[in-house]
N, C-alpha and C positions, 0 to 999 in steps of 0.2 A: 884437492886432489883426489882422484879416484881411490876408494878403497882397494887394499890390495885382496886377491882373490883367495879365498878360503881354501885349505885342502879339502879333497873328498871327505865328507862325513862318513864315520865307519857304519857299516852295515849293522843294523840290530841283529846279532846273532841269536837272540830270544824269539825273533820273529819266526813263525812257521814258515814264511815264504822264503828266508833264508837269503843267500847270495843272489838268488834267482827271483827276488822281490818284484821284478817287472811284470812277473805273470800273475801276482795276486791282485787282489782289489786294491786301486790306489787309495792313499790317506789324503792327498793334496792334489789339487789340479793346477797347472801352469798354462797360460794362454799367451800364444804370440798376439800381436796387436793388429798391425796393418795386414789386411787381407783375411784376417781370423776373426776379429771382433768387430772391426771397423772398416768401411771403405772410404779410404782417403785418397784415391787415386787422383781425381781432379784437382784437389788443392795441392798435392805434390807436384802435379804437372805444372799448375798456374806459378809455383814458386821457383820452379826449375826453369821456366821459360821466361820470366821476370828476369832472372839471373842470367841467362843467354841473350836476352834483348839488351842488356847493358853492355854486352860484349859484341853487339852487332850480328848476333846469329839468328837464325829463324827459328821459330818455335817447333817443338816436336809434338808429335800426337800423343794423347793420354796411353794410348798402348805402348808406345814407344818408351816413354818414362816409366811405366808399370814394370817393363822387362828390366829396367835398370835398378829396381828396388830390392831391399833385402839385407844389404851387408853394410847398413850405416850410411850416413849422411855424406861422409866423405868420399866413398865409393860411388855413391850416386852422382855426385858432382864430378868426379874424374870422369865417369862414363858419358855423362851428359855434355861435356865439351869436346872439341876435337883433340887429336893427339897434340900433347904439349910441344911447342916449337923449340928449337935448340936455345938454350940459355934459360928456359922457364924453369922455375925452381919451386921451393916450398912456399915462397911469398906469394906466388900466383895462385897456388891451389887454396891458400889459407884466405886469401882476398875472395876468391870464388864461393868458397864454402861459407864464410861470413855473410856474403850477400845472399846466398840461397837460405839460409837460416833465417836470416833477418826477414826475407820475404815469408817464408813459411810461417813464422810466428804470427805474422799479420792475417793470414788467410786459413790457418789449420782448422779453423771451425766453420769456413764458409760453406763449405757442401759437404763436409765429411759426416757420416752418420753411423750408427750401428747397423749391421745387416738386420733384416728382418728376423725376429725370433731369439736374437743373442740376449738381449735384457731378460726376456722370460726364462731363458736357458741358465743365466746366471742367477736370478732369483730362486730357480728352482734347486740349483745346486748348492748355492752358499749357505743353508740351513744345516748340509750335511757334511761338506767340505770345505777346508780353508783354500781360497782362490788368491791367485796372483798373476801378474802380468810379467813377461820376459820379452824384451822388445830390443831391437837395435836403434831404434828412435832415441833421442835424448830422453833421459828421465824426466826432466822437467816439462818438455813438450808432451811427452805420454801422459803425465799427471794431469797437465792442462786440459788435453783432449779429453781424457776419461772423465774428469770432472765436468767438463762441459756438456758431455753427453749423458750424464748421470749414472755412468757405470762405476765410478769408484766406490760407491758405497757397498759394493759386492765383494771388494778386493782387501786382501789383508797386506800384500805387499806389490811393489813396483819396481822393477829393476830394468834400466835403461842401457843404451849401448855405451854410456859415459859414466855408468856408476862404477864399473870395474876397467882396468886397463885392457881387458879382453872382452870381445862380444861373440855372440853366436856365429858359427857353430862350436867354437869353444865352450866347454860346458861349465866354466867358473860361475856364470850367474845362476845355473841351476844348482850347484853346489851351495853358493850363497843363499839361495831361497830355502834349499833343504835345512841349512843351519838355523836361519831365521825362523823356520816354521816348526823346528825340531821332528822333521819326518825324514827317515833314511832316503837318500836320492832314489834308489830303486822302487820307493813307494810312492813316487810322483808319477804323475801322467802328464806329459807335455801335448798340448794341443796346438797344431799349426797347419799352415798351408803351403809350405814349400819343403824343399830338399835341405835347406839349412836347418829346419826344425827338426827334421828327420836325422840328420847328423849329430845335431846337439843332443838329442834324446839318446842316441846310441852311444855317444861319447860318455853320459852321465850314467848309462846303464838302466835308463827309465822307460817306460812304456810310451808310445806314441800313437796319436790319434790325428788322420789327415782329413782336415776339413775341405769340402768340395762346393760349398755353396757360393763361393765366389765365381765359380765357373758355371753357367748354365747347363751346359752339356757335362754333367759330372762324369769324372774319369778321363779328363783330357789331359793337358799340359802337366797338371800337378801331380797326377798319379804317374805318368811317364818319368818326371824328373825325380821324384822320390824312389821310383824302382831303379832308376839308374844311380841314385845314391846307395840304395841299399846293396847292388851289386858291384859298386865301385871299388877297384882295388886300393884307392886312396882312403877308404874307410873301413873295408874289410879286411880281417885278418889282425892279427895283434902284434905287428911288426913294429919297429922303432919308428919308421916314418909315420904311421898311422898315429901312434900315440903322440907323436911330437905335434902333428898337424891339429889333432883333436884337442891338445893342451892337456892331456890327461890320459887315464887308462883306457883306450878305445876298446869297444867290444872285439869278440874274438871271432864273430862270423857275420857274414852278410845279412842273416836273417834279422839281427838285432836292430836294423834300421827300418825293417818291415813294418808298416803301420799295425798297430793291434785293432784299430777300427778304422772304417772309411765313413765319414760322417756327411750326409748329403743335406742335412737341415740341422740347424741348432739343436732342435727338439730330440735329434737321435742320440745325443750324448747322455743327456739325463736318463733316457729310456736303456741305454746300454748299461748304465750304473743301477738299473732297477728303481730309479725315481720317476715319479710323475709330477704334474704341475701342482697337484695337492700337496705335495711335500714342500713347495716354496709358495709362490704366489700364482693366483689362478690365471690373471690376465697379464698381457705385455704390460710392465710397470712403465709409468711415463718417465721421460727423460728430459728433465729441465734445459732447456736452452738447445735442445737437439735442432738442428737445421734440417730441412728437407722431409720427405715423408718416405716410407717403405714403398718400393715398387708394388 
């Protein structure tokens, strides 16, 4: 059974950053997985289309599937299938989800790779910061992929979409990581590529860095989506509805969802934190078992 989400850890009152610690230098860095550390789009699309083929449905494009990803496998499967017919229930969704997960387990390392520069970034950061992954992908699959790509050696913790009863944008996973890493949540930095990550950071009261290396033309849909999240009344303001949706104490103004940094390349994050490759490993580390080559 998934662990119960912890209560938000208390802010370290002795910390000079105080309750606004999100504006101070981070003590720990949390990464989203898909679209941030790894390019998994083709393998996810393959699994989705195999599940659809079993139901006599035509394949979807990689871009179509990519637009459905981000809120966990169950939501992905719901979006990847036509509207449920009258009489369809949870058993139908359960069967479709089981089919997708089985196919994805078979192909999850077929073409998936780390984005160019990601391994070097982690190698540079790891000596100075505890690093972790917070994904809406299942924890076991996340760990399997990270191990297969040789990225797990840099990480202290991995939280997946099934580790807790809740998932992003609920901040429970960030609070759990803060507890395990003994770091106040406002002193974490969440690094991700979607509005979901922006809202998660906002709800936990920590800083957010938006990655743009998934989009060749940096500043496109990701920036627009995060800007919309920052200004959305669903997350802006301290009202009851905002707190209930976030699953905790939501931030009190829209600026809290605004990225602290926009990162065009993985090397930009160590640079923003005052680190160089000399602080970690000079060259892109080898990634045992990693399929494919950087573009």
